[in-house]
Phi, psi and omega in degrees: 000332177296326178302314183295319179299314179292324177293322179290321176300314177299320177296317179293323177296317178295321179294317178297317178298321180288328174293322176296318178300315180298318179295322181290319178297317178296316183288328175291328181290336177280349181275121181279132176236156181275320181202164179207162179254162186291316185303310175281331179090171185289312187291322178292319178297320179297320180292324179293313183290333181263011176057045179250006184290327179295314182292326177295317177297320178296318183286328174292320176296328178291321176298315181296320179301314180298316179295318179296321176299320178292320180293315180300315180290333179290317184266001179290136178263111176257134180257000000 
């Protein structure tokens, strides 16, 4: 039963991170910019200019943490 609890916790952590990413993208999309170059793209330029890259990195790390927790619990051998 502990396996299921940890897997659910990992799923919720991943879900929270993906909601944060969506909120950051929406808020960066509301930030008006004058111009951008092709390699970083429009949305990344908006996130850089509105100082949201740190929060974007934290939310992506939260998604990765949740996925890693689920993978660890999936492959863990319990006796």
